[in-house]
C-alpha positions as CSV (number, residue, x, y, z in Angstrom):
1,M,55.1,15.7,-7.6
2,V,58.1,16.2,-5.3
3,L,61.0,14.3,-6.8
4,Y,63.7,15.2,-4.2
5,N,63.2,16.0,-0.5
6,S,65.6,18.4,1.3
7,K,67.8,15.5,2.5
8,Q,68.2,14.1,-1.0
9,M,69.1,17.6,-2.4
10,N,71.7,18.0,0.3
11,Y,73.2,14.7,-0.7
12,L,73.3,15.8,-4.3
13,Q,75.2,18.9,-3.4
14,V,77.6,17.2,-1.0
15,L,78.3,14.4,-3.5
16,S,79.1,16.8,-6.3
17,K,81.3,18.9,-3.9
18,T,83.1,15.8,-2.5
19,A,83.8,14.4,-6.0
20,F,85.4,17.7,-7.1
21,E,87.4,18.2,-3.9
22,G,88.6,14.6,-4.1
23,I,90.0,15.2,-7.5
24,Q,91.7,18.4,-6.4
25,I,93.3,16.6,-3.5
26,V,94.7,13.9,-5.8
27,Y,95.9,16.5,-8.2
28,N,97.7,18.5,-5.5
29,L,99.5,15.4,-4.4
30,T,101.1,14.9,-7.8
31,N,104.4,16.4,-8.9
32,D,104.1,19.5,-11.0
33,T,105.1,18.1,-14.3
34,E,103.6,18.6,-17.7
35,L,102.9,14.9,-18.2
36,E,101.2,14.6,-14.9
37,H,99.2,17.8,-15.5
38,N,97.9,16.3,-18.8
39,Y,97.1,12.9,-17.2
40,M,95.2,14.5,-14.3
41,F,93.4,16.9,-16.6
42,K,92.2,13.9,-18.7
43,W,91.3,11.9,-15.6
44,F,89.4,14.8,-14.2
45,H,87.2,15.2,-17.3
46,R,86.7,11.4,-17.7
47,R,85.7,11.1,-14.0
48,K,83.5,14.2,-14.1
49,D,81.7,13.0,-17.3
50,N,81.0,9.6,-15.8
51,H,79.9,11.1,-12.5
52,S,77.5,13.5,-14.3
53,K,76.1,10.8,-16.6
54,H,75.3,8.4,-13.7
55,L,73.9,11.2,-11.5
56,S,71.5,12.0,-14.4
57,E,70.5,8.4,-14.7
58,F,70.0,8.1,-11.0
59,K,67.7,11.1,-11.0
60,E,65.6,9.2,-13.6
61,R,65.4,6.3,-11.1
62,L,64.0,8.6,-8.5
63,V,61.4,9.8,-10.9
64,M,60.5,6.1,-11.6
65,Q,60.2,5.4,-7.9
66,E,57.7,8.2,-7.6
67,L,55.7,7.0,-10.6
68,A,55.8,3.4,-9.6
69,S,53.9,4.1,-6.4
70,L,53.7,1.0,-4.3
71,D,52.5,0.3,-0.8
72,I,55.6,-1.5,0.2
73,E,55.0,-1.3,3.9
74,A,52.5,-4.3,3.9
75,I,55.0,-6.4,2.0
76,K,57.7,-5.4,4.5
77,Q,55.5,-6.5,7.4
78,F,54.7,-9.8,5.7
79,A,58.3,-10.5,5.1
80,L,59.2,-9.7,8.7
81,K,56.5,-11.8,10.2
82,G,58.2,-14.8,11.8
83,W,61.6,-13.7,10.7
84,E,64.3,-15.1,13.0
85,L,67.5,-15.0,11.1
86,G,68.7,-11.5,12.0
87,E,70.0,-8.8,9.7
88,T,72.4,-10.6,7.3
89,H,69.5,-11.7,5.1
90,G,66.9,-9.6,6.9
91,L,65.4,-6.1,6.7
92,P,68.6,-4.0,6.2
93,H,69.6,-6.3,3.3
94,W,66.2,-6.1,1.8
95,Q,66.2,-2.3,2.0
96,R,69.6,-2.2,0.3
97,V,68.4,-4.5,-2.5
98,E,65.5,-2.2,-3.1
99,R,67.8,0.8,-3.2
100,N,70.2,-1.0,-5.5
101,G,67.4,-2.0,-7.8
102,I,66.3,1.6,-8.2
103,I,69.9,2.6,-9.0
104,L,70.2,-0.2,-11.6
105,A,66.8,0.1,-13.2
106,T,66.4,1.5,-16.7
107,S,63.2,2.5,-18.5
108,E,62.9,-1.2,-19.7
109,V,62.8,-2.5,-16.1
110,N,59.6,-3.1,-14.2
111,I,60.6,-1.3,-11.0
112,T,57.6,-2.6,-9.1
113,V,58.7,-6.2,-9.6
114,V,62.3,-5.3,-8.5
115,R,61.0,-3.6,-5.3
116,L,58.8,-6.6,-4.4
117,F,61.7,-9.0,-5.1
118,A,63.8,-7.1,-2.6
119,Y,61.5,-7.9,0.3
120,L,60.4,-11.4,-0.7
121,H,63.4,-13.2,-2.2
122,D,64.9,-14.3,1.1
123,K,61.6,-14.8,3.0
124,C,61.8,-18.6,2.9
125,R,65.4,-19.0,4.1
126,I,65.9,-21.5,6.9
127,D,69.5,-20.3,7.7
128,N,72.1,-17.7,6.7
129,G,74.2,-20.3,4.9
130,C,73.9,-21.7,1.4
131,D,70.3,-22.8,1.5
132,I,70.1,-23.3,-2.2
133,E,66.4,-24.1,-2.2
134,H,65.1,-20.9,-0.6
135,G,64.5,-19.3,-4.0
136,K,62.2,-22.0,-5.2
137,K,60.4,-21.9,-1.9
138,A,59.9,-18.2,-2.2
139,A,58.4,-18.6,-5.7
140,I,55.9,-21.1,-4.2
141,M,55.2,-18.9,-1.2
142,I,54.2,-15.9,-3.2
143,N,51.4,-17.9,-4.8
144,G,49.7,-17.7,-1.4
145,I,49.6,-13.9,-1.5
146,R,48.8,-13.6,-5.2
147,H,45.2,-12.5,-4.6
148,T,45.8,-10.5,-1.4
149,L,49.1,-8.5,-1.1
150,L,50.0,-9.0,-4.8
151,K,46.5,-8.6,-6.2
152,E,47.4,-5.4,-8.1
153,L,50.1,-7.2,-10.1
154,T,49.4,-8.1,-13.7
155,D,49.9,-11.8,-14.6
156,N,53.1,-10.8,-16.4
157,E,54.5,-8.9,-13.4
158,F,53.7,-11.8,-11.1
159,E,55.4,-14.3,-13.4
160,L,58.5,-12.0,-13.5
161,L,58.5,-11.8,-9.7
162,S,58.1,-15.6,-9.3
163,K,61.0,-16.3,-11.7
164,A,63.3,-13.8,-10.1
165,C,62.7,-15.3,-6.7
166,E,63.0,-18.9,-8.0
167,L,66.2,-18.4,-10.0
168,H,68.2,-15.9,-8.0
169,T,70.1,-18.6,-6.2
170,T,70.9,-20.8,-9.2
171,T,71.0,-18.7,-12.4
172,L,73.7,-16.2,-13.5
173,R,71.4,-14.3,-16.0
174,T,68.2,-14.9,-17.8
175,G,68.2,-12.3,-20.6
176,N,65.1,-10.6,-19.1
177,L,66.2,-7.2,-17.9
178,T,63.8,-7.0,-15.0
179,I,64.7,-10.4,-13.6
180,D,68.4,-9.8,-14.2
181,T,68.2,-6.4,-12.4
182,C,66.7,-8.2,-9.4
183,F,69.7,-10.6,-9.5
184,D,72.3,-7.7,-9.6
185,A,70.5,-5.7,-6.9
186,D,71.0,-8.6,-4.6
187,R,74.6,-9.3,-5.7
188,L,75.7,-5.7,-5.2
189,D,75.1,-6.2,-1.5
190,L,77.5,-9.1,-1.2
191,E,80.1,-7.1,0.6
192,R,78.0,-7.4,3.8
193,V,79.2,-11.0,3.9
194,G,82.7,-10.3,2.9
195,I,82.3,-11.0,-0.8
196,I,83.4,-8.4,-3.4
197,P,80.9,-8.3,-6.3
198,Y,82.7,-9.7,-9.4
199,P,81.8,-8.0,-12.7
200,N,81.7,-11.3,-14.7
201,K,79.2,-12.7,-12.2
202,M,76.7,-9.8,-12.8
203,A,73.7,-10.2,-14.9
204,T,73.3,-6.8,-16.5
205,S,75.7,-4.3,-18.1
206,K,75.0,-1.7,-15.4
207,G,75.6,-4.3,-12.7
208,Q,78.9,-5.1,-14.4
209,Y,79.8,-1.4,-14.6
210,Y,79.1,-0.8,-10.9
211,A,80.9,-4.0,-9.8
212,K,84.0,-2.5,-11.6
213,N,83.3,1.0,-10.1
214,L,82.1,0.3,-6.6
215,G,83.2,3.7,-5.3
216,E,80.9,5.4,-7.8
217,F,78.1,3.0,-6.9
218,Y,78.4,3.8,-3.2
219,D,78.4,7.5,-4.1
220,L,75.0,7.0,-5.7
221,A,73.8,4.8,-3.0
222,V,74.0,7.5,-0.4
223,L,71.5,9.6,-2.4
224,L,68.7,7.2,-1.7
225,T,67.6,6.3,1.8
226,M,64.8,3.8,2.3
227,E,62.4,3.9,5.2
């Protein structure tokens, strides 16, 4: 099994190098005092430790992506069929939600459900505005593909997907980690419409962390490119 292609390995190397050089640049801009040396030394190690920890977790997500093999292309084509609302809630957004979900996922999260949610949750939008009902409509819509495109899902997986689609427009969190990861994967793409993700509006602890540390989140995001 190939976990990293050459492009992903280059990203890993560049990211690590960039993080270290960025810290050096900030350090060089400070005055040469003992207090500032101590502060920057502690900041460097704290930042380095966090960076290493989340890189390690992200590598686990890449492994999960390989293990949770899913023919997502048919789902993409289904979602795109008849789509007329452009990119704001269209394919680029869906691809970022999929990427975000993989970054956020833990071993307790059903990554297949999260990836399917990414491409189906906005399928029933009638406009790019509020459209509060599109989540419920999506949950109804997927019943129509339960025995075709979604035939490989277990009943539990289908129920999780249905609830995630239905509730993502109306519910802050459910307490189910798979569903809540779907919510946060969507919310972490709010900057595309000029909204900064707010930590208290995230459904998972990892979502809250990344909403507080968006720079770190975007560092990780560049490691994963979707088709």
